[in-house]
Every structure is written in C-alpha cells, then in structure tokens.
C-alpha positions in Angstrom: -22.5 10.3 4.1 -25.3 10.3 1.9 -25.6 12.7 -1.2 -28.9 13.4 -2.7 -30.1 14.5 -6.5 -32.8 16.4 -6.7 -34.3 17.4 -10.5 -36.3 21.1 -11.0 -39.8 21.5 -12.1 -41.4 23.5 -15.0 -45.1 23.7 -14.7 -47.3 23.5 -17.8 -51.0 24.3 -16.4 -53.3 24.8 -13.7 -50.6 26.6 -11.4 -52.4 29.0 -8.7 -55.2 25.8 -8.6 -52.8 24.4 -6.1 -53.1 26.5 -3.3 -55.2 24.4 -1.2 -57.7 27.3 -0.5 -58.4 27.1 -3.8 -58.3 23.6 -4.7 -60.5 22.4 -0.7 -62.9 24.2 -1.9 -63.2 24.0 -5.6 -60.4 21.1 -7.1 -57.8 21.6 -9.2 -54.7 20.5 -11.2 -51.0 20.8 -13.6 -49.4 19.0 -15.2 -46.1 19.7 -15.1 -42.3 17.8 -15.4 -39.3 17.4 -14.1 -36.0 18.3 -15.7 -32.5 17.5 -15.8 -31.2 20.1 -14.3 -30.9 19.6 -10.6 -29.1 20.3 -7.4 -27.2 18.3 -4.3 -28.3 18.2 -1.3 -24.5 16.7 0.6 -25.3 15.3 4.8 -22.7 13.9 7.1 -22.1 14.2 10.8 -19.6 16.7 12.1 -16.2 15.3 13.9 -16.4 16.4 17.6 -12.7 18.9 16.5 -15.4 22.3 16.5 -16.3 25.2 18.4 -19.5 24.8 16.7 -21.7 21.7 16.6 -23.3 22.0 12.4 -21.6 23.4 9.9 -24.0 24.7 7.0 -23.2 25.7 3.4 -25.6 27.1 0.6 -25.0 30.6 -0.5 -23.9 31.5 2.8 -21.5 29.2 5.3 -23.3 28.8 9.1 -21.4 27.5 11.9 -23.5 27.2 15.0 -23.4 25.5 18.3 -27.3 25.0 18.6 -30.1 24.6 16.2 -32.2 26.8 16.8 -30.2 29.3 16.2 -29.6 28.1 12.2 -31.0 30.7 10.3 -31.9 29.3 7.7 -35.5 28.4 7.8 -35.8 25.0 6.3 -32.6 24.1 7.4 -33.6 24.4 11.5 -37.0 23.5 10.9 -36.0 20.3 8.9 -33.4 19.2 11.8 -35.6 19.7 14.3 -38.5 18.2 12.3 -36.2 15.2 11.8 -34.6 15.2 15.5 -31.2 15.9 13.3 -27.9 16.9 15.4 -24.2 17.3 14.5 -24.4 17.6 10.9 -22.2 19.3 8.2 -25.0 20.4 5.0 -24.2 21.4 2.0 -26.0 22.4 -0.9 -25.2 23.0 -4.4 -27.7 23.3 -7.9 -27.8 23.3 -11.2 -29.8 26.8 -11.9 -29.9 29.7 -9.4 -32.3 29.9 -6.7 -35.5 31.8 -7.5 -35.4 30.8 -10.6 -39.2 29.9 -11.1 -38.0 25.8 -11.2 -39.3 25.2 -7.6 -35.8 24.5 -6.5 -36.6 25.4 -2.6 -38.8 22.6 -2.6 -36.5 20.8 -4.6 -33.7 21.5 -2.0 -36.5 20.0 1.0 -37.2 17.2 -0.7 -33.6 16.7 -1.7 -32.6 17.3 1.7 -35.6 16.1 4.0 -34.2 12.6 1.5 -31.2 12.9 2.6 -31.4 13.1 6.2 -34.1 9.7 6.9 -30.9 7.8 5.2 -28.8 9.3 7.5 -30.7 8.1 9.8 -31.0 4.3 8.0 -34.7 5.0 7.2 -36.4 4.2 3.5 -38.7 7.3 2.9 -41.0 6.8 0.0 -41.6 9.9 -2.9 -45.5 10.1 -1.0 -43.7 10.7 2.6 -41.2 13.5 1.3 -43.3 15.4 -0.7 -45.7 15.4 2.5 -43.0 16.3 4.7 -42.0 18.8 2.3 -45.3 20.5 2.4 -45.7 20.4 5.9 -41.8 22.1 6.3 -42.6 24.7 3.6 -46.1 25.8 3.5 -46.7 25.1 8.0 -43.1 24.9 10.0 -41.6 28.2 7.3 -45.1 29.9 6.7 -44.5 30.2 3.6 -46.7 31.2 1.6 -47.7 28.6 -1.7 -49.2 25.7 -3.7 -48.2 22.4 -2.9 -47.0 21.0 -6.7 -43.8 22.0 -6.3 -42.9 19.7 -3.5 -45.0 17.4 -4.8 -43.1 16.9 -8.7 -39.3 17.2 -6.9 -40.2 14.2 -5.0 -42.1 12.0 -8.0 -40.0 13.2 -11.3 -41.4 13.0 -14.7 -44.6 14.1 -16.9 -47.7 13.7 -14.8 -50.8 15.7 -13.9 -51.4 15.8 -10.0 -54.4 16.3 -9.6 -56.1 18.6 -6.2 -59.4 18.3 -3.7 -60.1 18.2 0.2 -58.6 14.3 0.3 -55.5 15.4 -1.0 -53.7 14.8 -3.7 -53.5 11.5 -6.8 -49.8 11.8 -9.1 -50.7 10.7 -12.6 -48.7 9.5 -15.1 -49.0 10.8 -18.9 -49.8 8.6 -21.0 -47.5 9.7 -23.5 -45.7 8.1 -26.7 -42.3 8.2 -26.0 -41.9 9.6 -29.8 -44.5 11.7 -29.0 -42.4 13.0 -25.7 -39.6 13.5 -27.5 -41.5 15.6 -29.5 -42.9 17.8 -27.4 -38.6 18.2 -25.7 -37.6 19.3 -28.9 -39.9 21.3 -29.4 -39.6 23.8 -25.9 -37.0 26.5 -25.4 -36.2 27.3 -21.9 -34.6 31.0 -21.2 -33.5 32.6 -18.4 -34.1 36.3 -17.9 -31.9 37.1 -15.3 -34.1 38.1 -12.7 -34.8 36.1 -9.2 -37.3 37.5 -6.5 -39.2 34.8 -3.6 -42.2 33.3 -5.4 -43.7 33.5 -1.3 -44.0 37.4 -2.2 -46.1 36.5 -6.1 -47.9 33.8 -4.0 -49.1 36.1 -0.7 -49.7 38.8 -3.9 -51.0 35.5 -5.8 -53.3 34.2 -2.8 -55.0 37.3 -2.0 -56.2 37.7 -5.0 -57.9 34.1 -5.9 -61.4 34.7 -3.5 -61.6 37.4 -7.3 -60.3 35.1 -9.4 -62.1 31.8 -9.2 -64.1 32.2 -12.2 -60.0 32.3 -14.3 -58.8 29.2 -11.7 -61.9 27.7 -12.6 -60.8 28.3 -16.5 -57.1 27.5 -15.8 -58.2 23.9 -14.2 -60.8 23.2 -17.6 -57.4 24.0 -19.0 -56.2 21.3 -17.6 -58.2 18.4 -19.7 -57.7 20.9 -22.7 -54.3 20.1 -22.7 -53.7 16.2 -21.4 -56.0 15.6 -24.5 -53.7 17.1 -27.4 -50.4 15.2 -25.3 -52.0 12.1 -24.8 -53.9 12.2 -28.0 -52.1 11.1 -31.1 -53.9 12.1 -34.0 -54.1 15.7 -32.1 -52.3 18.5 -34.0 -49.2 18.9 -30.4 -49.0 22.6 -31.7 -52.0 23.2 -29.6 -50.2 22.3 -26.8 -47.7 25.6 -27.7 -51.1 28.0 -29.1 -52.3 26.6 -25.6 -49.6 27.5 -23.4 -50.2 31.0 -24.2 -53.7 31.4 -23.3 -53.2 29.7 -20.1 -50.4 32.7 -19.9 -52.5 35.3 -20.6 -55.5 34.4 -18.2 -52.4 34.2 -15.1 -50.8 37.4 -15.7 -54.0 38.7 -15.4 -54.3 36.8 -11.5 -52.2 39.1 -9.7 -49.3 41.9 -9.9 -46.1 41.0 -10.1 -47.0 38.4 -12.5 -45.3 39.9 -14.8 -43.0 43.0 -15.9 -42.9 45.5 -18.6 -39.5 43.8 -19.4 -40.9 40.7 -18.8 -43.8 41.1 -20.9 -41.4 42.6 -24.2 -39.4 39.6 -23.9 -42.5 36.7 -24.2 -43.7 39.4 -27.6 -40.1 38.7 -28.7 -40.1 35.4 -28.7 -43.8 34.8 -30.8 -42.9 37.5 -32.7 -39.9 34.9 -34.2 -42.5 31.9 -34.7 -43.2 30.7 -30.6 -46.7 29.7 -30.5 -46.9 30.1 -26.9 -45.2 30.2 -23.9 -45.0 31.4 -19.8 -43.0 32.3 -17.6 -42.6 30.1 -15.5 -43.4 29.5 -11.3 -44.7 32.4 -9.0 -44.0 35.0 -11.6 -41.5 38.1 -11.5 -38.9 36.9 -13.0 -36.3 33.9 -13.5 -36.9 31.7 -16.7 -39.0 31.9 -19.7 -40.3 28.7 -21.8 -41.2 29.1 -25.0 -42.9 26.0 -27.3 -42.3 26.5 -30.6 -42.3 24.5 -34.3 -38.6 22.9 -35.5 -38.7 25.3 -38.5 -38.9 28.4 -35.7 -36.7 27.0 -33.7 -33.7 29.0 -34.6 -35.8 31.9 -35.1 -36.3 32.4 -31.8 -33.5 31.4 -29.9 -31.6 34.4 -31.5 -34.9 36.4 -30.9 -34.0 35.5 -26.9 -29.5 36.6 -28.0 -29.8 38.3 -24.8 -30.7 35.6 -22.7 -28.9 32.6 -21.6 -30.6 29.8 -23.6 -30.6 26.7 -21.1 -31.0 23.0 -22.7 -32.4 20.7 -20.9 -34.2 17.3 -21.2 -36.9 15.2 -19.7 -35.7 13.5 -16.7 -38.8 10.4 -14.8 -36.4 9.6 -11.8 -37.3 12.6 -9.4 -35.4 12.9 -5.9 -33.0 9.6 -5.4 -30.2 9.1 -3.2 -26.8 9.4 -4.9 -24.9 8.0 -2.4 -25.0 6.3 0.8 -21.6 5.5 3.2 -23.1 4.1 6.5 -21.5 6.0 9.8 -21.5 5.6 13.2 -22.8 7.8 15.0 -24.2 7.7 18.9 -25.7 11.4 19.8 -23.4 13.2 22.0 -25.2 13.6 25.7 
C-alpha cells in the first residue's frame, strides 16, 4: 500500500499568464505557495476475491472490471497511461474540491506519485508535474494553465517562470521572519461556493487575445511582488496593496471570474481594514484571501463572520509518500 500527501496551493500573482497559448508568445510568471492543507491518495492492489477488478473511492464509489469503464476521467486516463491494474484507490482531503486551491491538480500529482511508488519507481517532482500537466491538459482535455500541477509537485513559496522552452521553478529568497509575518498577515475564508475551474478557465482562455495588455501588466506585477518579498527595506504591506491591484485587473479579464456576491464580500473585508486580497483560483467562487495589518486582523475576521475562517501555515515539501508497504503483485493474465 502507498499513501501520498500533496498540498494545496494559493496563487498570489500572475494567474492567467500560465496559459500555454499566452506564455509561449509573451512569456509568463506566477508567484504562489503551498500550505498545510492536503489531499491524501491511498493505492493498493485489490485482492482477487470480488467480481470487480478496481474499486475507486472519492466523492463516489466506482467498482468496475475494466479500466476503460471508469467514469472519473483523471483516474481512468492515469491508470491507462501508467499501465495500472486491479487497484483500490481512495481519496481524502482537508478542503473541498472545486474551491480555487488547485485541488484537482493536487489529486493528479498525488495519484501519479502513488502509482509510480506502487510500481517501485521513483518519480522526481518535475516528472510528476509534467505527467500531471499531460494528464489534465492533454489526456483529459481540460482547459487551464499549468501552475497548479507544478506548485503541488514542488511545494514551497516560489516564482514559476514560463516561456516557449517550458518552465523554471525558483524559490522566493525571503528571510524566515519576513515569511512568517507574511503568513500571519494573510486570512483565508471559504465563500461556500464551488465550481469547475475548467468552466471559468475556458472563458479566460477565449479572452486572452483581447486582454494581452492586462496580462502583460499582471506579468509585470510578479517582478514587483518578488521585490517586495525579498527586500527587507520595503514595507511588506505593499504586498497587500499590490494584491488588490492585481485582483482588480484579473476580475476584468473575463466574465464569471467574480460575482456581485463575491464583490460584496470582498468590499466588506476591505472596509474592515484589509489592504488587499483576491479570490483564489480561476474565479466564480471558492476561497477569499485577504492581506491585513496585524491590528486589523480581528476586524476583518468579524466582518467575514458569515464565512468559515481557515487558519493555515505555509509548507515547503510538495507531494510526498507518507506510507509505503511493498506488495508482491503479478498482473492477471
């Protein structure tokens, strides 16, 4: 049996510039971090006592004989890609799916990590990220960028650059005390809404050609945000003000990124003293993130009293195997 633990991510700047159609022509970059909320994927070979050959337990339970009959597209395509058979797979998570935290990509990375380990093969973080991108964007034909898979695999607070040659992951060089202060100044709230990010991403992708100037500005903000984080002489509160500017740009890229309800929640947080924030993920619902000064944190929490507050801490490990018990398995002929 193998159990993997894979973190969720929050993206701060550059979202939208990680679409291949955009960055292959103009270049792109994002700043994101993973944090201590995870998805867990356990995989083992299914004993041959049953009239089915695969059992998959997520929000549904599937029991099928043939891999091709699996309804979940990511599981089906991943098993076929990795030549996996006779599996019991279970998925569990600290936070709900379709909530703007890259949950589907974390699942894809964690599942592929579990499959490789079960086969007795080591897959490094770049290979897992590349496989997850191929799985979601090519085999499953889902619309979207490619930052989520990379963040989930590598973990940590990073700047990820994109161009026609691929991507590069560079850790943000930030002092421990400054990173701790950043963490403490961020507040995360669940709006109660969820949606399929690919539905929002499809609208974003269609709008890319008409929003090049906005995306170029969002790309430029990545440099500015990186400077704020790394320069001890720069007021960290500028990070929050820059988040607000970036969110104002992003919500104008495509319809569906925000709603009147979300705009109202965001304004309540700003009125309570937040310096900036954003809706995480593709848009349309999920989690609201605010940056606040320490003296205004409680005011913002009280203003968001109708929403669930999610305390969190940054993490640095990315996907990992937390349990491994080798199995003797021979494929059924």
